[in-house]
C-alpha positions as CSV (number, residue, x, y, z in Angstrom):
1,X,88.1,176.4,81.7
2,X,89.6,178.0,85.0
3,X,93.2,176.1,85.6
4,X,95.2,176.4,88.7
5,X,99.1,175.3,88.2
6,X,100.8,174.1,91.1
7,X,104.7,173.8,90.6
8,X,106.7,171.8,93.1
9,X,110.0,174.3,93.0
10,X,111.7,171.4,94.8
11,X,111.4,169.2,91.7
12,X,114.1,168.1,89.5
13,X,113.8,170.1,86.4
14,X,111.8,172.9,88.1
15,X,115.0,173.3,90.3
16,X,117.2,174.7,87.3
17,X,114.6,176.4,86.0
18,X,114.0,180.2,85.5
19,X,110.7,180.3,86.8
20,X,109.8,183.3,86.1
21,X,110.3,182.7,82.5
22,X,108.2,179.3,82.4
23,X,105.5,180.9,84.6
24,X,105.0,183.3,81.5
25,X,105.3,181.2,79.0
26,X,102.4,178.2,80.6
27,X,100.1,181.6,81.3
28,X,100.7,182.6,77.5
29,X,99.9,179.1,76.5
30,X,96.5,179.0,78.3
31,X,95.6,182.6,77.9
32,X,96.1,182.4,74.0
33,X,93.7,179.2,74.1
34,X,91.0,181.3,75.8
35,X,91.8,179.7,79.1
36,X,92.1,181.4,82.6
37,X,95.1,180.1,84.6
38,X,96.9,180.9,88.3
39,X,100.2,179.9,88.6
40,X,101.1,178.8,92.4
41,X,105.0,178.0,93.3
42,X,105.2,175.8,96.0
43,X,108.2,174.1,98.3
44,X,108.0,170.5,98.1
45,X,107.0,169.8,101.6
46,X,103.9,172.0,101.1
47,X,102.8,170.5,97.9
48,X,99.7,168.2,99.3
49,X,98.3,171.0,101.3
50,X,98.3,173.3,98.1
51,X,96.9,170.6,95.7
52,X,94.4,170.3,98.2
53,X,93.7,174.1,98.4
54,X,93.6,174.3,94.6
55,X,91.0,171.6,93.9
56,X,88.4,173.8,95.7
57,X,88.8,176.8,93.2
58,X,89.4,175.2,90.0
59,X,88.1,173.3,87.5
60,X,91.7,171.9,85.7
61,X,94.1,171.2,87.9
62,X,98.1,171.2,86.4
63,X,100.9,170.2,88.8
64,X,104.6,170.5,87.9
65,X,107.0,167.9,89.6
66,X,108.1,164.3,89.5
67,X,106.3,161.4,89.9
68,X,105.3,161.2,93.5
69,X,104.3,164.7,93.2
70,X,102.0,163.6,90.1
71,X,100.5,161.0,92.1
72,X,99.6,163.3,95.1
73,X,97.6,165.3,92.4
74,X,95.9,162.5,90.7
75,X,94.6,161.3,94.0
76,X,93.4,164.8,95.0
77,X,91.9,165.1,91.3
78,X,90.2,162.1,91.0
79,X,88.3,162.3,94.9
80,X,87.2,165.9,93.7
81,X,86.6,165.2,90.3
82,X,88.9,168.0,88.7
83,X,90.8,167.0,85.4
84,X,94.3,166.8,86.0
85,X,97.2,168.1,83.8
86,X,100.9,167.0,84.3
87,X,104.0,168.9,83.9
88,X,106.9,166.7,83.6
89,X,109.6,167.7,86.0
90,X,110.7,164.8,87.3
91,X,113.5,161.8,86.6
92,X,111.2,159.4,85.2
93,X,108.3,161.1,84.5
94,X,106.5,157.9,83.9
95,X,102.6,159.1,84.0
96,X,103.4,161.8,81.5
97,X,105.0,159.3,79.1
98,X,101.8,157.0,79.4
99,X,100.0,160.1,78.3
100,X,101.7,160.9,75.5
101,X,103.1,164.3,76.6
102,X,106.3,165.9,75.7
103,X,109.0,165.6,78.1
104,X,110.2,169.2,77.6
105,X,108.4,171.0,80.2
106,X,108.2,173.9,77.8
107,X,106.2,171.6,75.2
108,X,104.4,169.9,77.6
109,X,102.6,173.5,78.7
110,X,101.7,174.5,75.1
111,X,100.2,170.8,74.8
112,X,98.5,171.0,77.8
113,X,96.8,174.5,77.0
114,X,95.3,172.4,73.9
115,X,92.9,171.0,76.7
116,X,92.6,167.7,75.0
117,X,90.7,165.6,77.8
118,X,89.7,162.2,78.1
119,X,89.0,159.5,80.9
120,X,91.8,157.6,82.2
121,X,92.2,154.5,84.8
122,X,93.3,155.3,88.0
123,X,94.0,152.4,90.6
124,X,94.0,152.2,94.7
125,X,95.7,149.7,97.2
126,X,93.6,149.6,100.4
127,X,92.0,152.6,99.5
128,X,95.3,154.9,98.7
129,X,94.8,155.8,94.9
130,X,98.3,155.7,92.6
131,X,99.1,156.3,88.9
132,X,101.8,153.7,88.6
133,X,102.3,150.8,90.5
134,X,102.4,149.2,94.2
135,X,105.1,147.0,94.4
136,X,106.5,144.3,97.3
137,X,110.0,143.3,97.7
138,X,113.2,144.2,95.1
139,X,111.8,147.7,93.8
140,X,111.0,148.9,97.3
141,X,114.4,147.9,98.5
142,X,116.2,150.0,95.9
143,X,113.9,152.9,97.0
144,X,114.4,152.6,100.4
145,X,118.5,151.6,100.3
146,X,118.6,154.9,97.7
147,X,116.7,156.9,100.7
148,X,120.0,156.5,102.7
149,X,122.0,158.5,100.1
150,X,122.5,162.2,99.7
151,X,121.8,163.5,96.2
152,X,121.0,166.7,94.8
153,X,120.3,166.7,91.0
154,X,118.8,164.3,88.9
155,X,121.7,163.0,87.6
156,X,122.6,162.5,91.5
157,X,119.3,160.8,91.9
158,X,120.3,158.4,89.0
159,X,123.6,157.5,90.6
160,X,122.5,157.0,93.9
161,X,119.6,154.9,92.2
162,X,122.5,152.8,90.6
163,X,124.3,152.5,93.4
164,X,121.6,151.1,95.4
165,X,120.5,148.8,93.2
166,X,123.8,147.0,93.4
167,X,123.7,146.8,96.7
168,X,120.3,145.3,96.6
169,X,121.4,142.8,94.2
170,X,124.5,141.6,96.1
171,X,122.0,141.2,99.1
172,X,119.3,139.1,97.8
173,X,115.9,138.3,99.7
174,X,112.7,136.9,99.1
175,X,108.9,136.7,100.9
176,X,106.2,134.5,101.3
177,X,102.8,135.5,99.7
178,X,99.6,134.3,98.5
179,X,99.2,136.1,95.2
180,X,95.1,136.0,94.0
181,X,93.9,137.8,91.1
182,X,90.2,138.0,90.5
183,X,89.9,135.3,92.9
184,X,92.0,133.1,91.2
185,X,95.1,132.1,93.6
186,X,98.3,132.6,91.2
187,X,100.8,131.5,93.3
188,X,101.1,130.7,97.0
189,X,105.2,130.3,98.0
190,X,108.2,132.6,97.8
191,X,108.7,135.8,95.6
192,X,111.5,138.2,95.1
193,X,109.2,140.8,93.4
194,X,105.3,141.4,92.8
195,X,104.0,144.4,91.2
196,X,100.6,145.8,90.6
197,X,100.5,148.4,88.1
198,X,97.8,150.5,86.7
199,X,97.3,149.2,83.1
200,X,99.5,146.8,81.8
201,X,103.1,147.6,81.1
202,X,104.0,148.6,77.4
203,X,107.0,146.7,75.7
204,X,110.2,148.0,74.1
205,X,110.6,151.1,76.7
206,X,111.2,151.5,80.3
207,X,108.1,150.5,82.6
208,X,105.0,152.5,81.8
209,X,101.8,151.7,80.9
210,X,101.3,152.3,76.7
211,X,97.4,153.3,77.3
212,X,95.7,154.4,80.7
213,X,92.1,153.0,79.2
214,X,92.4,148.9,79.4
215,X,90.5,148.9,82.6
216,X,92.8,146.3,84.0
217,X,95.6,146.1,86.6
218,X,99.1,144.7,85.0
219,X,100.3,142.1,87.8
220,X,103.8,140.9,87.7
221,X,105.9,138.7,90.1
222,X,109.1,136.5,90.1
223,X,110.2,133.9,92.0
224,X,113.4,134.3,94.4
225,X,116.4,135.5,91.9
226,X,120.3,135.4,92.5
227,X,122.4,138.4,92.0
228,X,122.3,138.0,88.5
229,X,119.3,137.3,87.8
230,X,117.8,140.4,89.7
231,X,120.5,142.2,87.5
232,X,118.7,140.6,84.4
233,X,115.5,141.6,85.7
234,X,116.3,145.1,86.2
235,X,117.8,145.3,82.3
236,X,114.7,144.3,81.2
237,X,112.3,146.4,82.5
238,X,114.5,149.4,81.9
239,X,114.8,148.4,78.3
240,X,111.2,147.1,78.1
241,X,112.2,143.7,77.1
242,X,111.0,141.9,80.4
243,X,108.6,139.7,77.9
244,X,111.6,137.4,77.4
245,X,112.5,137.4,81.2
246,X,111.8,133.6,82.3
247,X,111.4,134.9,85.6
248,X,109.3,137.5,85.0
249,X,105.6,136.2,85.0
250,X,102.6,138.2,84.3
251,X,98.6,138.3,84.4
252,X,95.9,141.2,84.2
253,X,92.8,141.7,86.2
254,X,90.2,143.8,88.0
255,X,91.3,142.8,91.8
256,X,94.5,141.6,93.6
257,X,95.0,140.5,96.6
258,X,97.9,139.7,98.6
259,X,98.4,137.6,101.8
260,X,101.8,137.9,103.6
261,X,103.4,134.9,105.4
262,X,105.6,135.4,108.4
263,X,106.7,138.7,109.9
264,X,105.2,141.7,107.8
265,X,107.6,144.4,109.0
266,X,110.4,142.1,106.6
267,X,108.3,143.0,103.9
268,X,109.5,146.2,101.7
269,X,106.5,147.8,99.8
270,X,106.1,151.0,97.7
271,X,103.3,153.2,96.0
272,X,104.7,154.9,93.1
273,X,107.7,155.3,94.8
274,X,106.8,156.0,98.2
275,X,107.7,153.4,101.0
276,X,105.3,152.1,103.2
277,X,104.3,148.7,105.2
278,X,101.6,146.8,103.6
279,X,98.2,145.7,105.4
280,X,97.6,142.2,105.6
281,X,95.6,141.0,103.4
282,X,96.4,144.0,101.1
283,X,93.9,144.4,98.2
284,X,94.3,146.2,94.9
285,X,91.5,147.2,92.5
286,X,91.4,149.5,89.5
287,X,88.7,152.4,88.6
288,X,88.0,152.4,84.8
289,X,87.8,155.9,83.7
290,X,87.3,157.7,86.6
291,X,90.3,160.0,86.5
292,X,90.1,162.8,83.8
293,X,93.5,164.0,82.3
294,X,94.9,165.8,79.8
295,X,96.8,164.0,77.2
296,X,98.4,164.3,73.5
297,X,96.5,162.2,71.1
298,X,98.4,160.0,69.0
299,X,98.1,160.5,65.2
300,X,95.2,158.5,64.6
301,X,92.9,160.5,67.3
302,X,94.4,163.9,66.1
303,X,91.4,163.9,63.6
304,X,88.8,162.9,66.0
305,X,85.6,164.9,66.0
306,X,86.3,167.8,68.0
307,X,82.6,167.3,69.4
308,X,84.1,164.3,71.6
309,X,86.5,166.6,73.2
310,X,83.8,169.0,74.4
311,X,81.9,166.2,75.2
312,X,84.4,164.5,77.8
313,X,85.5,167.5,79.1
314,X,81.8,168.9,80.2
315,X,81.2,165.5,82.1
316,X,81.8,166.7,85.0
317,X,79.4,164.6,87.4
318,X,79.9,161.3,85.4
319,X,81.5,159.8,88.6
320,X,79.6,159.4,92.0
321,X,80.7,162.0,94.6
322,X,83.5,160.9,96.5
323,X,84.9,162.2,99.9
324,X,87.0,165.2,99.5
325,X,90.9,164.2,100.2
C-alpha cells in the first residue's frame, strides 16, 4: 500500500529528534514489510496543506505530530477515505494511546509498518471533525490562558499548562446552557464545563478513550465549581479517577445539542485543543467506523485471523463519498 508520511518538524518530539536517522528507520520499517513510503518533512504552519496534498496521492497517510496535527490529519483522511497512521510526537498523544500505539516514535514506526488496519469512530462538531473532544468552559479557558505564555519545549508546555490551570482555578466562572443527548434534555442551567468525546473516556489513566469502536459519544459535565472543586476535578481527570468525583456527571449517546444562554462571546470552547467560538445551537454527532486507522492489537486480537485484517484494509469504498477537504 502506497504510504506518504508527513512529519511536523515543529512538533515537540520531532524538534529534538535526528530527522535523518528517524526517516531512515521509518523508511526501512515500511520497506521491510513490502510497503512503498515517501517521507515529507514540513514546518508547522504548512502542515494542513501538506496533508491535503498527501491525501491526493496515497492509500495510507502517516502523520507525525501532536494531537492538533493528528486531528487535522484525521479529518483529511476521513474525507478522502485514506488510512491514517499516527506517529506520537506531541505532549499528550491521546489518540495514539487510544490506538494502543507505542509512545516512542521509533517503536511506533515499526508498529505502523505492520499495517494492522481497522475501522474507528470519528465525531464532528457542526461539520468539523474531531478525534478526541469538544469542550466548553473550564478546559478551553486553561488552553486560552496557556496560549498567552511562551514555551519552547515539551517540559515548558507542561509548566505553562500548570501555571494556566492555577490562574483559571482561582478565577472560577460558569456559563448557561441547555444540554440535550439523543433528544433528551439532560440539564438546563449553569455549568462549569461540558465535554463531548469521541467514545467515552477509559478509567485509571489520563482522559482518552480505551476503545474507538463503541459508536457513542461520551458526554461529561459539571455544575459551577469552587477553586478547590476545579482543582479536584482536574486532578481526577488526569489520574483517571473521575468516576469518583461527585461533581462530574456522565452520559453517552449518538447526538449532542447545546443551546447557550446569554452572550455567546463569553463562552470559551475548544475542539481537540483548538480554541473557537461555538455556534448556537452546537450539534455534535458520531460517525461509527468511518475512519480507518492503523492500531496495535492487544493480546486477544493478536491471534485473530489475518484474513480479517486484509479484508478491512481492502475496504476502500465502504464509506459513501464525501467532498474532499
